[in-house]
C-alpha positions in Angstrom: 0.0 0.0 0.0 2.8 2.4 1.0 4.6 1.7 -2.3 1.5 2.4 -4.4 0.9 5.6 -2.5 4.5 6.7 -3.0 4.3 6.1 -6.7 1.0 8.1 -6.8 2.6 11.0 -5.1 5.6 10.7 -7.5 3.2 10.9 -10.4 1.4 14.0 -9.0 4.6 15.9 -8.3 6.1 15.1 -11.7 2.9 16.1 -13.3 3.1 19.5 -11.6 6.6 20.0 -13.0 5.5 18.9 -16.5 2.5 21.3 -16.3 4.8 24.2 -15.5 6.7 23.5 -18.7 3.8 22.4 -20.9 1.6 25.4 -19.9 4.1 27.8 -21.2 4.5 25.6 -24.3 0.8 25.5 -24.9 0.5 29.3 -24.5 3.1 29.8 -27.2 2.4 26.9 -29.5 -1.3 26.4 -28.9 -2.5 30.0 -28.6 0.0 31.9 -30.7 0.7 29.2 -33.3 4.5 29.6 -32.8 6.5 26.4 -33.0 9.1 27.0 -30.3 11.5 24.0 -30.1 13.8 26.1 -27.8 11.4 25.7 -25.0 13.3 22.8 -23.5 16.5 24.9 -23.7 14.8 27.7 -21.8 13.9 25.2 -19.1 17.6 24.2 -18.8 18.8 27.8 -18.9 16.3 28.6 -16.1 17.7 25.8 -14.0 21.4 26.8 -14.6 20.6 30.5 -13.8 18.8 29.5 -10.6 21.7 27.2 -9.6 24.3 29.9 -10.2 22.3 32.6 -8.4 21.2 30.4 -5.5 24.7 29.1 -5.0 26.3 32.6 -5.1 23.7 34.3 -2.9 22.6 31.4 -0.7 19.0 32.3 -1.4 16.7 29.8 -3.2 14.1 32.7 -3.7 16.7 34.9 -5.4 17.7 32.0 -7.7 14.0 31.5 -8.6 13.5 35.2 -9.4 16.8 35.3 -11.4 15.6 32.3 -13.5 12.3 33.9 -14.2 13.8 37.3 -15.3 16.6 35.7 -17.3 14.4 33.3 -19.3 11.7 36.0 -19.8 14.4 38.2 -21.3 15.6 35.4 -23.5 12.0 35.0 -24.5 11.9 38.6 -25.6 15.0 38.1 -27.8 13.5 34.9 -29.2 10.2 36.6 -30.0 12.0 39.4 -31.7 13.8 36.9 -33.9 10.6 35.0 -34.7 9.1 38.2 -36.2 11.3 37.6 -39.2 9.8 34.2 -39.9 6.2 34.9 -38.9 3.7 32.5 -40.6 6.4 30.1 -41.8 6.4 27.1 -39.4 9.4 25.4 -41.0 11.5 28.5 -40.5 10.2 28.8 -37.0 11.3 25.2 -36.3 14.8 25.8 -37.8 15.2 29.1 -36.0 14.2 27.8 -32.5 16.1 24.6 -33.0 19.2 26.5 -33.9 18.7 28.8 -30.8 18.3 25.7 -28.6 21.6 24.3 -29.9 23.4 27.6 -29.3 22.1 27.8 -25.7 23.1 24.2 -25.1 26.6 24.8 -26.3 26.8 28.0 -24.2 25.7 26.2 -21.1 28.2 23.4 -21.8 31.0 25.9 -22.1 30.0 27.7 -18.9 29.0 24.8 -16.7 30.6 21.8 -18.3 29.1 18.4 -18.6 28.7 17.8 -14.8 25.4 17.3 -13.1 24.1 20.0 -10.8 21.2 20.5 -8.4 19.7 23.8 -7.4 20.2 24.1 -3.6 16.9 24.2 -1.6 16.2 26.2 1.6 16.4 24.4 4.9 12.6 24.5 5.4 12.1 22.4 2.2 14.6 19.7 3.1 13.7 16.3 4.5 10.5 14.4 4.6 7.1 15.0 6.0 4.4 12.5 6.9 1.5 12.4 4.6 -1.2 9.7 4.7 1.0 7.4 6.7 4.1 7.7 4.5 7.1 10.0 4.6 7.5 12.1 1.5 10.0 14.8 0.5 8.8 18.3 1.4 10.3 19.8 -1.7 8.2 17.6 -4.1 5.1 18.6 -2.3 6.1 22.2 -2.6 6.5 21.7 -6.4 3.0 20.2 -6.4 1.6 23.2 -4.6 3.3 25.6 -7.1 1.9 23.7 -10.0 -1.6 23.9 -8.7 -1.2 27.6 -7.9 0.0 28.3 -11.5 -2.9 26.3 -12.9 -5.4 28.4 -11.0 -3.5 31.7 -11.8 -3.4 31.0 -15.5 -7.1 30.0 -15.6 -8.0 33.2 -13.9 -5.7 35.2 -16.2 -7.2 33.6 -19.4 -10.8 33.7 -18.4 -11.3 36.6 -15.9 -8.9 39.4 -17.0 -8.8 41.8 -19.9 -5.4 40.5 -20.9 -6.7 37.0 -21.2 -9.6 38.2 -23.3 -7.3 40.1 -25.6 -5.0 37.1 -26.0 -8.0 34.9 -27.0 -9.5 37.5 -29.3 -6.1 38.3 -30.9 -5.6 34.6 -31.7 -9.0 34.4 -33.4 -8.8 37.8 -35.2 -5.7 39.9 -34.6 -6.6 42.5 -37.3 -10.0 43.4 -35.7 -8.5 43.7 -32.2 -5.7 46.0 -33.6 -8.3 48.1 -35.4 -10.0 48.7 -32.0 -6.8 50.4 -30.8 -5.2 47.6 -29.0 -1.4 47.0 -29.6 -1.8 43.3 -30.3 1.9 42.9 -30.9 2.6 44.0 -27.4 0.0 41.6 -26.0 1.7 38.7 -27.9 5.1 39.8 -26.7 3.8 39.7 -23.1 2.3 36.3 -23.7 5.5 34.9 -25.1 7.5 36.2 -22.2 5.0 34.7 -19.8 5.4 31.3 -21.5 9.1 31.6 -21.2 8.9 32.7 -17.6 7.0 29.5 -16.8 9.8 27.5 -18.4 12.2 29.3 -16.2 10.2 28.5 -13.1 10.1 24.9 -14.1 13.8 24.8 -14.7 14.5 26.3 -11.3 12.2 23.9 -9.5 13.1 20.9 -11.6 16.7 21.5 -11.1 16.4 20.7 -7.5 15.1 17.1 -7.8 15.6 16.1 -11.4 19.1 17.7 -11.6 20.6 19.7 -14.4 22.7 18.1 -17.2 23.4 18.8 -20.9 20.6 16.6 -22.3 17.9 17.5 -19.7 16.3 20.1 -22.2 15.6 17.5 -24.9 14.1 15.1 -22.4 11.7 17.7 -20.9 10.8 19.0 -24.4 9.8 15.5 -25.5 7.6 15.1 -22.4 6.1 18.5 -23.0 5.3 17.7 -26.6 3.5 14.5 -25.5 1.5 16.6 -22.9 0.4 19.1 -25.5 -0.5 16.4 -28.1 -2.5 14.4 -25.6 -4.2 17.3 -24.0 -4.8 19.4 -27.1 -2.9 22.5 -28.0 -4.2 25.8 -26.6 -6.0 24.2 -23.7 -5.0 24.7 -20.1 -7.3 21.9 -19.0 -5.7 19.7 -21.7 -2.2 20.7 -20.4 -3.2 19.7 -16.8 -4.8 16.4 -17.8 -2.0 15.6 -20.3 0.6 16.3 -17.7 -1.0 14.0 -15.2 -1.5 11.3 -17.9 2.2 11.5 -19.1 3.5 11.6 -15.5 1.5 8.5 -14.4 2.5 6.6 -17.6 6.1 7.6 -17.0 6.2 6.8 -13.3 4.4 3.5 -13.4 6.0 2.5 -16.7 9.4 2.8 -15.2 8.3 0.6 -12.3 6.4 -2.0 -14.2 8.1 -2.0 -17.6 11.5 -0.3 -17.3 12.7 -1.5 -20.6 9.6 -0.1 -22.3 9.2 3.2 -20.4 9.1 5.4 -23.5 6.7 3.0 -25.3 4.3 3.1 -22.4 4.0 6.9 -22.9 4.1 7.2 -26.7 2.2 4.1 -27.5 -1.1 5.3 -25.9 -0.4 8.8 -27.4 -0.2 7.3 -30.9 -3.4 5.4 -30.2 -5.2 8.5 -29.0 -4.2 10.5 -32.1 -5.7 7.8 -34.3 -9.1 8.6 -32.8 -8.7 12.2 -31.6 -6.2 13.9 -33.8 -6.7 17.2 -32.0 -6.1 15.7 -28.5 -8.5 15.4 -25.6 -9.4 19.1 -25.4 -8.1 20.4 -28.7 -10.2 22.3 -31.2 -9.9 23.0 -34.9 -8.4 26.3 -35.8 
């Protein structure tokens, strides 16, 4: 019983981390129709920045803030470059893939090929008893952050003027701009928000998944699976997809370790055969 409950908590906490990455990905890819294959690299850069800042200052909070700011600024640079390939998905893929490779090489030069972990504050270290088992406090903290971000994004998209402008701009940018709204600025803010979420995920994930040169490609593959299963442009889809992928990954590694990737992508391929737009996707 305790083993099953432990794996369930592992699934929930991993799902929270995946949601932080995939929610930013679905904002950019699903809502803005921008194919950003540098999203995984932004996750990794967020982790490295958080590690460097937290190590230098001794403050986990400062490391988290530094990761958010640094990756959001990288997002601003990326969005500026993507303006030159607007509407051409192949060029977007090549541009963001090239950017990801450049960031990976820069990180390899600066940090080398060693594995790092973002230092956590004292109050998040050690286990806490939950439902009769001892579980790491930090993973529960990540779960709480994931839930808070989900609620915050839902409120932003459905109960604020910015959210209404984002959704209206996706459907008919010309009409929104004709009403006097600077839709380009709205999309820049949305892109930076998506990147900031990747930075948060990198800072939090760097504390229990560790940081290493190929971590970006692994998290990007998981994020793609989340968006494909949940449906692009859907926060509910990102949440459900994150939980599905996390549970398939966690239990797959326990029950079928030699088929851990097939356990994830096999059901994904089967789902696409019957629901090409994903569980919550819609035609655009």
